[in-house]
N, C-alpha and C positions, 0 to 999 in steps of 0.2 A: 463052325463054334459060333455061337450066337451070344450076344451080350448087350448091355445097355451102354449108351453114351452118356458121358458125364461133361458138364460144362455149365455156362450160365449166360443169360441174355443180358445185353447192354443197350441202354437208351441214351441217345444224344440228341440234341436240338441245337440248331444254329440260327442265330438272329443277327444278321449282318456279319460282322468280323467276330463276333463272340459265340463260343460254343459252351453249352450247358450240359453236364452229365445228369440225367434224370433216372438214376437207378433206385430212387426211392418209390418210383412209380407214379409221380406227379408230373403230368405234362401240360404244356401250353398249347392251347387250340391255335389252329391256323399257323403253325410254326413247322418248317421242314424237319422231319425227324428221321433219324437213321436207327434202326433196330438191327443189331448184330448178335451172332451166337459165337462164343469164345469156347472152342472145344478144348476138353482136357484130355490129353493123349501123351502122358509121360513115356510110354514105351514105343511110341510111333508105330502101333499096329495098324492105324488106320491111314498111313501115309499115302498108300496108293487106293484107297477106297473112293467109291463114288457116292457122293451124297445127293440126297433129295430134301429139300426143305418145304415145309407147308406152313404158311403164315396165315394165322387166322387173327384179323385185327379186332374182332370183337363187335364191329360195327356192320356187319354183314359182308365185308370184303375179305376175300381169301386169295392168297398169291402163292403159287408154286414155282419153285426154281431151284437150280443147282447152286446159287451163291449164299454164302453164310451171312447175308444182310439183305436188308430191305429198306427202301425209301417209301415214307408214307406221311401222312399228316391227318389230324382230326379237326373238322370244321366245327363241330359242336362240343361244347363242355358237357361233362357227365361222367359216369362210371362205366368202364369197359373191362372185359377179361381178354387179356391177350394170350394166344395159345400158339405154340410152335411144336410141330411134330418133324422129327428128323429120322431119316432112314439112310443106312450106309450099307454098301455091299462091297466086299473085298474080292480080290482075285482069287482067293481060296474058297469061294463060294460061302463066305461067312457073312452074316447080316448082323446089324446093329441097329438098334431103334432107341429113340429117346423122345419124351413128351415133357414139355414145359409149360407153364402158364404163369401169368402175371397179372395182378388186379391193378388197373390203372385208374387215376383220378385226373381227368383232363379239365384244366381250368383255363378261364380267359385271362390272358396277361393284361395288365393295366395299361391301357392305351392313352387315356386322358383323364384329366380332373378339371371339370368345367364349372365356372361360377355361374349359376342360373339366376341369382338375384342382381340387384344394382350394385354398381361399383362406387357410389357415392352414399355417404351416411352423416349423421349429424353427431357432434361431439357430445360427450357426457350423456349419452343415451344408449340404453341397451339395445344391440342391433343384432339381428339374424341373418346370417350369410348362409344361402342355400347352395349346395354343391351337388354335382353328379359325377361319380367316377365310373369309367367304363373298364371292367375288370371282374373277375370272380371274387366273390367275398366268401368268408370273412377276410379282413385284411387289416393291418395295422396303419394308422395314420398319425403322423407326427406334424403339427402345425404350430406356427409362431408368428408374431407380428414384429416386423423390422422397420426401422426408419427409411431404409432405401432398398430397392429391388436390384440396383446395379452393383452393389457391395454386399452380398450375402455373407454375414459373419457366421462362422461355425462355433463361436463362443457362447452364443445366446442359445439357452435350453429350449426345448419344445415341449408342447403339451402332448402327450401320448394318449390316444384313445383306440378302442377297437371298433371297427366298422363292421356291421352285418348286413347293410343294405346299400344298394348303389346310390341312394339319395340319402344325403345327411345334412344336418344343420350345425353350423358353429355359431354360438352366441359369444358376443364380445362387445366391451364398452370402450370406445375410443376416447381418450383423455385429452387429446390435443387436436388442433386443427392442422391441415396440410395433407400432403400425400403420404401415405403408409404402404408397406409392402407386406402381403399375406403370402407366407412361404409354407408350401404343403408338400409333404413326402409321404407317399403311399406305398405298401409293400404287402403283397401276398406270398404264397409259398413258392411261386415260380417267377415272380417279376416284381419290379421296383421302378416308380416314377416319381420324379420331383418337378414341381412347377410353382410359379408365384404370379401374384396379381397386384397391380397397383390399385390401391383404395384411397379415395379422396374423402377427406373429412372436412365439413364445414360447420358453421354455427348455425343454431336453430334460427329460421327466419323470424320467428316471434321474439327472439331477443332484442331485435331492433325496435320492435314497437314499444318495449318497455322504456326505451329512451324517446322515441319519437312522440309518444302519446303525452307524456309530462310536458314536453316542449311545446307541443301544439296548443295545449290547455293554457300554458303560460302565455303564449302569443296571443291567443283568443281573448284571455282576460286583459291582457295589456291594451289590445285595440278597443274592447268594449269600454275600458275605463277613459281612453282618449275620446272616444265618441261621446260618451255621456258628458265628459268635462266640457268639450266644444259645442255640443249642441244644446245643452241646458241653458247657459246664459242667452243663446240666441232665442230659445223659445220663450224665456223669461222677458226679454227685451220686446218681442212681438206681442206678448201678452200685455205688458205695461202700455205699449203704444195703442193697443186696442181699447184699454179702459180709458186713456187720456182722450181718444177721439169720441168714446161714448159719452164722457162727461162734456166734452166741448159740445156735442150735438145737443145735449139736453139743456145746456145752458143757453145757447143760442135760440132754441126753441122757446124757452121760457122768455127770454128777452123780447122775442117777436110777439108772443101771444099776451103776455101780462099788460103792456100799456093799453091794448084795446079794451081789456077787461076793466082797468082802472078808469079809463077816460067815460066808459059806459056807466061807471057807477059814481062819477064825481056829482051827478045832479041828485044823488040820493044820500046825503050825509048822515041821516040818522041811522042807516044800515051799515055804514062804514066805520069800522072800529079803529081806535088809535093804534092797538097792538098789531092789526094787520098792516097799517102804514109802515110800522117799524120794522116788520119782517120783509118789506120790500123797499129798501132805501132808494134803489134805482128808479122808482116810479115818481119820485118827488121831483118836480122841475121848478126853477126859479121863474119869477115874473107872475103875472095874472092869469087866472083861469078863464077860459072861453065859456060864456054862459050859454051858448047855443048848444042844443043836445045833438051830439054827432051821431046818435043811434037812429 
């Protein structure tokens, strides 16, 4: 008697101490996988049968054996068609066959979320934070900014977004200085990863210039005023002394030159006017004139 075998294929993956059932057909790459066949034989007709299992992983690898399970893994993400062919022979020379197939979607588990940009930003300025996630997309990303990474609060809501690329950008404006915590939780169909980064927020360096420049201008103006106040009287005093020296020099020159001119003119009274005598009172001497011509 010939017949068809009935049953189902089961997919399990083990990561550390955790075991995941992947009956939906979505597997994680580079994860130890066990594929087994669960035979349905309610009448126990195949209790003494000999089975042969032919496993076709869809990636070019084919395994044949008597065991109803196989250990395997997929190194690359992608779409695969998994096929299983079963043959059973009984002691009564009866044979049974069964063919099963399963469409698989192999995804990369989320291994890391890496901050690619700086961890220092300016307050009250729109900032772009660049991230790269290692894992198959699309995925859901839940992110939030917390005051401290050491005490992550579960009561603070997060910003939920759909990520379709491994590189993504988060735009945020920090409103206070100090250390903040960027908390991220990424999840695709086969894995979930949570991580956080400490972000340092500081004031804009130009902010200090708005205070320094007015102060510097005030100091320079004060120094200029003091310099002008101290140096101007000194300059005036030097200028006055220069004028006095010039006047004194001219007066002494006149005193030395004028008596000779007058003495030479004494013998010529018709040409020497009285007005000119009045304009040089220092040239009048008491006593008698010498009648000898000094010239």
